[in-house]
KOLRORO-790478 format. One record per residue (C-alpha): y negated, x negated, z negated; residue number from 1. Coordinates in Angstrom, 1 decimal. Example, Ala and Ser with C-alpha at 12.3 -4.5 7.8 and 13.67 -1.06 7.14 Angstrom:
BEGIN
4.5; -12.3; -7.8; 1
1.1; -13.7; -7.1; 2
//
This chain:
BEGIN
0.0; 0.0; 0.0; 1
-3.4; -1.3; 0.9; 2
-6.0; -1.7; -1.8; 3
-8.0; 1.4; -2.6; 4
-11.7; 1.3; -1.6; 5
-12.3; 4.5; -3.6; 6
-11.8; 6.9; -0.6; 7
-8.0; 7.4; -1.0; 8
-7.0; 10.7; -2.5; 9
-3.8; 11.8; -4.2; 10
-2.5; 15.3; -4.7; 11
-2.0; 16.8; -8.2; 12
-0.9; 20.2; -9.5; 13
-3.9; 22.2; -10.6; 14
-2.1; 23.6; -13.7; 15
-1.0; 20.2; -15.0; 16
-4.5; 18.8; -14.4; 17
-6.0; 21.8; -16.2; 18
-3.7; 21.3; -19.2; 19
-4.5; 17.5; -19.4; 20
-8.2; 18.1; -19.1; 21
-8.1; 20.8; -21.8; 22
-6.3; 18.4; -24.1; 23
-8.9; 15.7; -23.4; 24
-11.7; 18.1; -24.0; 25
-10.3; 19.2; -27.4; 26
-9.9; 15.6; -28.5; 27
-13.5; 14.9; -27.4; 28
-14.9; 17.9; -29.3; 29
-13.0; 16.9; -32.4; 30
-14.2; 13.3; -32.2; 31
-17.8; 14.6; -31.6; 32
-17.6; 16.9; -34.6; 33
-16.4; 14.1; -36.9; 34
-19.1; 11.7; -35.6; 35
-21.8; 14.3; -36.0; 36
-20.8; 15.1; -39.6; 37
-20.9; 11.3; -40.4; 38
-24.2; 11.0; -38.6; 39
-25.6; 13.9; -40.7; 40
-24.4; 12.3; -43.9; 41
-26.0; 8.9; -43.1; 42
-29.2; 10.7; -42.0; 43
-29.4; 12.6; -45.2; 44
-28.8; 9.5; -47.3; 45
-31.6; 7.6; -45.4; 46
-34.0; 10.4; -45.7; 47
-33.4; 10.8; -49.4; 48
-33.9; 7.1; -49.9; 49
-37.2; 7.3; -47.9; 50
-38.4; 10.3; -49.9; 51
-37.7; 8.5; -53.2; 52
-39.6; 5.5; -52.0; 53
-42.5; 7.8; -50.9; 54
-42.6; 9.5; -54.3; 55
-42.7; 6.0; -55.9; 56
-45.7; 5.1; -53.7; 57
-43.9; 2.4; -51.9; 58
-44.8; 1.2; -48.4; 59
-41.7; 2.4; -46.4; 60
-40.3; 1.8; -43.0; 61
-40.3; 5.1; -41.2; 62
-37.8; 4.1; -38.4; 63
-34.5; 5.7; -39.2; 64
-32.4; 3.7; -36.7; 65
-29.5; 6.1; -36.2; 66
-28.2; 7.1; -32.8; 67
-27.3; 10.8; -32.7; 68
-23.9; 11.4; -31.2; 69
-23.9; 13.3; -28.0; 70
-21.3; 15.8; -26.9; 71
-20.0; 15.7; -23.4; 72
-18.2; 18.9; -23.7; 73
-20.0; 20.4; -20.7; 74
-18.6; 17.7; -18.4; 75
-15.1; 18.9; -19.2; 76
-16.2; 22.6; -18.9; 77
-17.6; 22.0; -15.4; 78
-14.3; 20.8; -14.0; 79
-12.2; 23.3; -16.0; 80
-14.3; 26.1; -14.5; 81
-13.5; 24.8; -11.0; 82
-9.8; 24.6; -11.9; 83
-9.8; 28.1; -13.4; 84
-11.4; 29.6; -10.3; 85
-9.6; 27.8; -7.5; 86
-6.8; 29.7; -5.7; 87
-5.2; 26.3; -4.8; 88
-2.1; 25.2; -6.4; 89
-2.9; 21.5; -5.9; 90
-6.0; 19.4; -5.8; 91
-6.7; 16.0; -4.4; 92
-8.4; 13.4; -6.6; 93
-9.7; 9.9; -6.0; 94
-8.8; 7.1; -8.5; 95
-12.2; 7.6; -10.0; 96
-11.7; 11.3; -10.6; 97
-8.2; 10.6; -11.9; 98
-9.6; 8.1; -14.4; 99
-12.1; 10.7; -15.7; 100
-10.0; 13.8; -15.7; 101
-6.5; 12.5; -16.6; 102
-7.1; 9.1; -18.3; 103
-10.3; 10.5; -20.0; 104
-12.3; 7.4; -18.9; 105
-15.7; 8.8; -18.0; 106
-18.8; 6.7; -17.3; 107
-20.0; 7.6; -20.8; 108
-16.7; 7.0; -22.7; 109
-17.4; 3.5; -23.9; 110
-20.9; 4.3; -25.3; 111
-19.6; 7.5; -26.9; 112
-16.7; 5.7; -28.6; 113
-19.0; 3.0; -29.9; 114
-21.6; 5.5; -31.2; 115
-18.9; 7.7; -32.8; 116
-17.3; 4.7; -34.5; 117
-20.5; 4.1; -36.4; 118
-20.1; 7.4; -38.2; 119
-16.4; 7.4; -39.1; 120
//
């Protein structure tokens, strides 16, 4: 097989793809919820410390320095909507699409994982 320049497409069963994408979405939502809860805990702690310092008349740094986790649930929903509405039994994907939808490796995956790890 020649090397793939990104234009080759492979055929996959719509239902299997839908199931895999749904599982990936559920895992992402759970990871986001956990990261957001951790973010809120850290934010509350920082704000309480800042408020205490303000009440004591201290000169405080107002920069909080926390990156709010971002949900990418809508990215999953968009593709799932297409798969729900198609009448096709199979769909053709490029390697890039396969990486996103099946292997759960989106362009934002690395930054999301790093940001989420800060709050767990």
